[in-house]
C-alpha positions in Angstrom: 0.0 0.0 0.0 1.3 3.4 -0.9 2.3 5.6 2.1 1.4 8.8 0.1 -2.1 9.2 1.7 -0.6 8.9 5.2 2.0 11.6 4.5 -0.6 13.9 2.8 -2.7 14.3 6.0 -1.5 17.9 6.1 -3.6 18.7 3.0 -6.8 18.2 5.1 -6.2 21.6 6.7 -7.2 23.2 3.4 -10.8 23.2 2.4 -10.2 24.4 -1.2 -7.3 24.7 -3.7 -7.4 28.5 -3.2 -6.7 28.0 0.6 -3.7 25.8 -0.4 -2.4 28.5 -2.7 -2.9 31.2 0.0 -0.5 29.3 2.2 2.2 29.8 -0.4 1.6 33.5 -0.8 4.0 35.8 1.0 3.5 39.2 2.5 5.7 40.7 -0.1 3.6 39.2 -2.9 0.5 41.0 -1.5 2.4 44.2 -0.9 3.9 44.6 -4.4 1.3 42.8 -6.6 -1.7 44.4 -4.7 -3.8 41.5 -5.9 -4.6 38.2 -4.3 -5.5 36.6 -7.6 -2.1 37.6 -9.1 -0.3 36.3 -6.0 -2.2 33.0 -6.3 -1.2 32.7 -10.0 2.4 33.2 -9.1 2.2 30.5 -6.5 0.4 28.1 -8.8 3.0 28.5 -11.5 5.6 27.3 -9.1 7.6 30.5 -8.6 7.4 30.2 -4.8 7.8 26.4 -4.6 8.8 24.1 -7.5 6.8 21.3 -6.0 3.6 23.2 -6.0 0.6 21.0 -6.7 -1.8 21.6 -9.6 -5.5 21.7 -8.9 -5.9 18.2 -10.1 -3.1 16.9 -8.0 -4.3 18.7 -4.9 -7.9 17.4 -5.2 -6.7 13.8 -5.9 -4.2 13.7 -3.1 -6.5 15.4 -0.6 -9.3 13.0 -1.4 -6.9 10.0 -0.9 -5.8 11.5 2.4 -9.4 11.8 3.6 -10.2 8.2 2.5 -7.1 7.0 4.3 -8.8 7.7 7.6 -12.1 5.9 6.7 -11.2 2.3 7.7 -10.3 3.5 11.2 -13.7 5.1 11.5 -15.7 2.3 10.1 -14.1 -0.7 11.8 -15.7 0.2 15.1 -19.2 -0.2 13.7 -19.1 -3.8 14.8 -20.6 -4.0 18.3 -18.9 -7.2 19.6 -17.1 -7.5 22.8 -14.2 -9.8 21.8 -12.3 -9.6 18.5 -10.2 -12.7 19.0 -11.0 -16.4 19.6 -12.6 -17.2 22.9 -12.5 -20.4 25.0 -14.5 -19.6 28.1 -17.8 -21.7 28.0 -19.9 -18.8 29.2 -18.6 -16.4 26.6 -18.9 -19.1 23.9 -22.5 -19.6 24.8 -23.1 -15.8 24.8 -21.4 -15.5 21.4 -23.6 -18.2 20.0 -26.7 -16.2 21.2 -25.3 -13.1 19.6 -24.9 -14.7 16.3 -28.4 -16.0 16.4 -29.6 -12.6 17.4 -27.9 -10.9 14.5 -29.4 -13.5 12.1 -32.8 -12.6 13.5 -33.5 -15.9 15.1 -34.3 -14.2 18.5 -36.2 -11.3 17.0 -39.6 -12.8 16.8 -42.0 -11.3 19.4 -43.4 -14.8 20.2 -40.0 -16.0 21.4 -39.6 -13.2 23.9 -36.2 -14.4 24.9 -33.6 -12.1 26.5 -31.1 -11.0 23.9 -27.6 -9.6 24.5 -25.6 -7.2 22.4 -21.9 -7.0 23.0 -20.0 -3.8 23.3 -16.7 -2.9 21.8 -14.9 0.3 22.5 -11.4 1.7 22.1 -11.4 4.1 25.0 -8.5 3.4 27.4 -9.5 1.6 30.6 -12.7 0.1 29.2 -11.5 -3.5 29.7 -12.8 -3.9 33.2 -16.0 -2.0 32.4 -16.8 -4.3 29.5 -16.2 -7.4 31.5 -18.5 -6.0 34.2 -21.2 -5.4 31.6 -20.8 -8.9 30.1 -21.3 -10.4 33.6 -24.2 -8.1 34.3 -25.9 -9.2 31.1 -25.1 -12.9 31.8 -26.9 -12.4 35.1 -29.8 -10.9 33.3 -30.0 -14.0 31.1 -30.1 -16.2 34.2 -32.8 -14.1 35.9 -34.9 -14.1 32.8 -34.7 -17.9 32.6 -35.6 -18.4 36.3 -39.2 -19.4 37.3 -41.3 -16.5 38.4 -39.3 -13.9 36.5 -41.2 -11.7 34.0 -40.2 -12.0 30.4 -38.2 -9.0 29.3 -36.5 -8.5 26.0 -33.5 -6.2 26.8 -30.7 -5.1 24.5 -27.9 -2.6 24.9 -25.8 -1.3 22.1 -23.3 1.3 22.9 -20.1 1.8 21.0 -18.1 4.7 19.5 -17.7 4.5 15.7 -16.1 7.9 15.4 -14.2 10.0 17.9 -12.5 13.3 17.3 -12.3 16.8 18.9 -15.7 17.8 17.5 -18.1 15.0 18.0 -18.4 11.4 19.2 -20.7 9.3 17.0 -22.5 7.1 19.6 -24.8 4.2 18.7 -27.7 3.5 20.9 -30.5 0.9 20.8 -34.0 2.2 21.1 -36.4 1.0 23.8 -40.2 0.9 23.5 -42.8 1.6 26.2 -42.6 -1.9 27.5 -38.8 -1.7 28.0 -38.2 -3.9 24.9 -35.3 -2.8 22.8 -35.9 -2.4 19.1 -33.8 -4.5 16.7 -31.9 -1.6 15.1 -29.4 0.8 16.5 -29.4 4.5 15.7 -26.5 6.9 15.6 -26.3 10.0 17.8 -23.9 12.8 17.4 -22.6 13.9 20.8 -21.0 17.3 20.7 -17.6 17.8 22.1 -16.3 21.1 23.3 -12.7 22.0 24.2 -12.3 23.6 27.7 -11.0 26.8 26.0 -14.7 28.0 25.5 -16.4 30.4 27.8 -20.0 31.5 27.8 -20.6 35.1 26.7 -24.3 35.8 27.4 -26.6 35.8 25.6 -24.9 35.0 22.3 -22.9 31.8 22.7 -19.6 30.1 23.5 -16.3 31.8 22.6 -12.7 30.7 22.7 -9.6 33.0 22.3 -6.6 31.1 20.9 -3.1 32.3 21.7 -1.4 30.6 18.8 -1.2 32.7 15.7 -2.6 31.8 12.3 -3.3 33.5 9.0 -7.0 34.4 8.6 -7.9 31.5 6.4 -6.1 29.0 8.6 -7.9 30.4 11.6 -11.2 30.0 9.8 -10.4 26.4 9.0 -9.4 25.7 12.6 -12.7 27.0 14.0 -14.7 25.1 11.4 -12.9 21.8 12.2 -13.7 22.4 15.8 -17.4 22.5 15.0 -17.7 26.3 15.1 -16.7 29.4 13.1 -14.7 32.5 13.4 -16.6 34.7 15.9 -19.1 37.3 14.7 -20.3 39.4 17.7 -23.9 40.5 17.4 -24.0 43.3 20.0 -21.8 45.9 21.6 -22.0 44.1 24.9 -20.5 41.0 23.3 -17.8 43.1 21.6 -16.8 44.5 25.0 -16.7 41.0 26.6 -14.6 39.6 23.8 -12.3 42.6 24.1 -11.7 41.7 27.8 -11.1 38.0 26.9 -8.6 39.1 24.2 -6.9 41.5 26.6 -6.6 38.9 29.3 -5.4 36.1 27.0 -3.1 37.7 24.4 -3.3 41.5 24.5 -3.0 41.6 20.7 -5.1 42.2 17.7 -7.2 39.1 17.1 -9.1 37.9 14.0 -12.9 37.6 14.0 -15.2 36.4 11.3 -15.8 39.5 9.1 -14.1 40.3 5.8 -14.5 42.2 2.5 -12.5 39.9 0.2 -15.1 39.8 -2.5 -16.0 43.5 -2.8 -13.9 46.2 -1.2 -16.0 48.0 1.4 -18.8 45.4 1.5 -18.2 43.5 4.8 -19.7 40.1 5.3 -19.4 37.3 7.8 -18.1 33.8 7.1 -21.5 32.7 5.8 -21.7 35.6 3.4 -24.3 37.7 5.4 -24.0 41.3 6.5 -22.8 41.4 10.1 -25.4 42.9 12.5 -22.9 45.3 14.0 -19.5 46.8 12.9 -18.2 49.2 15.5 -15.2 50.6 13.6 -12.4 52.6 15.2 -12.0 56.2 14.1 -10.6 56.3 10.6 -11.2 52.6 9.9 -11.5 50.7 7.7 -8.8 52.3 5.6 -7.7 49.2 3.5 -4.0 50.0 4.1 -1.9 47.3 2.3 -4.9 45.3 1.1 -6.6 44.9 4.5 -9.6 42.7 4.0 -10.1 40.9 7.3 -11.6 42.1 10.6 -9.6 42.3 13.9 -10.7 43.3 17.4 -8.4 45.7 19.3 -7.5 44.5 22.8 -8.1 48.1 24.0 -11.6 49.4 23.5 -13.0 46.3 21.8 -13.5 48.1 18.5 -12.9 46.9 14.9 -10.0 47.5 12.6 -9.3 46.0 9.2 -6.1 44.0 8.9 -4.1 42.1 6.3 -5.4 38.6 6.0 -1.9 37.1 5.5 -0.6 38.2 8.9 -0.3 35.7 11.7 -2.6 36.7 14.6 -4.5 35.2 17.5 -8.2 34.5 16.7 -11.6 34.0 18.3 -13.8 30.9 17.6 -17.5 30.8 18.3 -19.8 27.8 18.9 -23.4 28.8 18.3 -26.1 27.7 20.7 -28.9 25.6 19.3 -31.4 27.2 21.8 -31.3 30.0 24.4 -30.1 29.2 27.9 -33.0 29.5 30.4 -32.6 31.6 33.5 -31.0 30.0 36.5 -28.3 28.0 34.6 -24.6 28.5 35.2 -21.9 27.6 32.7 -19.1 25.2 33.9 -16.1 25.7 31.7 -14.4 22.5 33.0 -17.5 20.3 32.8 -18.6 21.9 29.5 -22.2 22.0 30.5 -24.8 24.4 32.0 -26.1 23.5 35.4 -29.0 24.7 37.6 -29.6 23.7 41.2 -33.2 23.7 42.3 -34.1 24.8 45.8 -36.9 22.3 46.3 -36.4 18.5 46.7 -38.5 16.2 44.5 -39.0 12.5 43.7 -37.1 11.0 40.8 -39.8 11.3 38.2 -40.7 14.8 39.4 -37.0 15.8 39.1 -36.7 14.4 35.6 -39.9 16.1 34.5 -39.0 19.6 35.9 -35.6 19.5 34.2 -37.1 18.5 30.9 -39.7 21.4 31.1 -37.1 24.0 30.2 -35.2 21.8 27.7 -32.6 20.4 30.1 -32.1 16.9 31.6 -31.4 15.4 35.0 -27.8 15.3 36.1 -25.8 12.7 34.2 -22.0 12.2 34.7 -19.8 10.5 32.1 -16.2 11.3 33.1 -14.1 11.6 36.2 -13.2 15.2 35.3 -16.9 16.1 34.9 -17.6 14.5 38.3 -14.8 16.5 39.9 -16.2 19.8 38.8 -19.8 18.9 39.4 -19.1 18.1 43.0 -17.5 21.6 43.3 -20.9 23.1 42.4 -22.6 21.5 45.4 -23.2 23.5 48.6 -20.9 22.9 51.6 -23.8 21.3 53.5 -25.0 17.8 52.8 -26.3 17.6 49.2 -27.1 14.3 47.6 -28.9 15.0 44.3 -30.6 12.6 41.9 -28.6 11.2 39.0 -30.1 10.1 35.7 -29.8 6.3 36.4 -32.2 3.5 37.2 -32.6 -0.3 37.0 -36.3 -0.5 36.4 -35.9 -2.7 33.3 -33.6 -5.3 34.9 -32.5 -5.4 38.5 -28.8 -4.5 38.9 -28.4 -3.2 35.4 -28.4 0.6 35.8 -28.9 2.7 32.6 -29.6 6.4 31.9 -32.6 7.8 30.0 -30.7 7.3 26.7 -30.2 3.6 27.4 -26.4 3.9 28.2 -25.3 1.5 30.9 -23.5 2.9 33.9 -20.6 0.5 33.4 -19.8 2.1 30.0 -19.2 5.5 31.7 -15.8 6.4 33.0 -17.3 7.5 36.3 -19.3 4.6 37.8 -18.2 4.3 41.4 -20.6 3.0 44.1 -20.3 3.4 47.8 -19.0 0.3 49.6 -21.9 -2.3 49.8 -23.9 -0.5 47.1 -26.1 -1.1 45.2 -28.0 -3.2 47.7 -31.6 -2.7 46.5 -32.6 -1.5 50.0 -31.1 -4.6 51.7 -34.5 -6.1 52.1 -36.3 -2.8 52.4 -36.5 -2.1 48.6 -37.0 -1.7 45.9 -34.2 0.9 45.4 -34.2 1.4 41.7 -32.9 5.0 41.5 -29.6 6.6 42.2 -28.2 9.6 44.1 -24.7 11.1 44.1 -23.4 11.7 47.6 -21.0 14.5 48.4 -18.0 12.3 48.7 -18.3 11.2 45.1 -20.1 7.9 45.3 -23.4 6.5 44.0 -26.1 5.0 46.3 -29.3 3.4 45.2 -32.4 4.7 46.9 -36.2 4.5 46.5 -37.5 6.5 43.5 -40.2 7.8 45.7 -37.8 9.5 48.1 -37.4 13.3 47.8 -33.8 14.5 47.0 -32.1 17.7 45.7 -32.3 18.3 42.0 -29.5 19.4 39.6 -30.5 20.0 36.0 -28.0 20.1 33.1 -28.1 21.6 29.7 -25.9 21.1 26.6 -27.4 23.4 23.9 -24.4 23.5 21.5 
């Protein structure tokens, strides 16, 4: 296999051939030629680099570089626990059931036999989690086969088929009203957000990056991160960004406005007229072909700057919906949180969080748990967590069907869960202040923490 696609990964930073040519253009080209098109032509002819790619070469090699990544993205679509040969009798029996399930032999409603999906993931440290899940599901099979146990068809399917700094593509099995999983899995894009972003009310999330890029490279970086170069929509947001820029870099920083197409006609990245352009006195003056907008660290006002210069820049992640009152942004946990003053039962807590578009507290990672615990009052505070084992005793899942064991943070207090130790059932979960889970009755009243991820 040719190694060329692997070595051409650098071409993926350019969205178009023109972006590639712009990376070859120098400041002196723009200064003396006074034309970006002429500078691109010089670069395309190879006067700047004898190894300059033609348009056809660029498109062919960039496409090959993109396809080079595809096998790594697709190979995780297989939801099986073990990739190699197995010898353990229990696992062999479970594997046989899985093959029958995939053929559809167990899919008939009349059979109503418990079915198991295996889970395969590449996240570090998942080995112990996956073994725990396999054992839990084996226990489910035994319980379902025991006399007096109600027939429940239950499947879980949770694996990552794609994982990058923008989104994780998570596969989840659907569950109907009778807690029976449907036979097909669906994909769900889970937004990822770097901890560089802060909330600037009411517009959205912004990140000031200290490393310097040319304008088009800054634009590409923001887009690869799932956002765009920032376009402030009010003077209040301009002033808050000015403070962020002042604190972070204290230099001119690119934002997403430009007049590259027609001199004097300023547009945002999407080609729309910006809602506000608070220019500094005497600006824009188009000195030395200045077609890109920059924010001054002093005053927060706009200036036009040369797009070829290396500068800090500001990215923006737009919110899909407004943030309701009472929510506070946690930069480290990357979510909005709201603590309710009144204690409620589990179902009441879930319902009140969903009323304003949020969800009951759900913790995936250790870092998230660390910062969530810092939000709690100093006094005893044991809020509900979005977990229950109503469908199958001992198999705790969240409202999306994701098992607790698949989460990085899944720690129980010693002796838990105990289902009430004879005083149950205890099918719901709280998070105690020391950072452990405890199962309690769903009819108890506990504090409520709602979370919101609107990006």
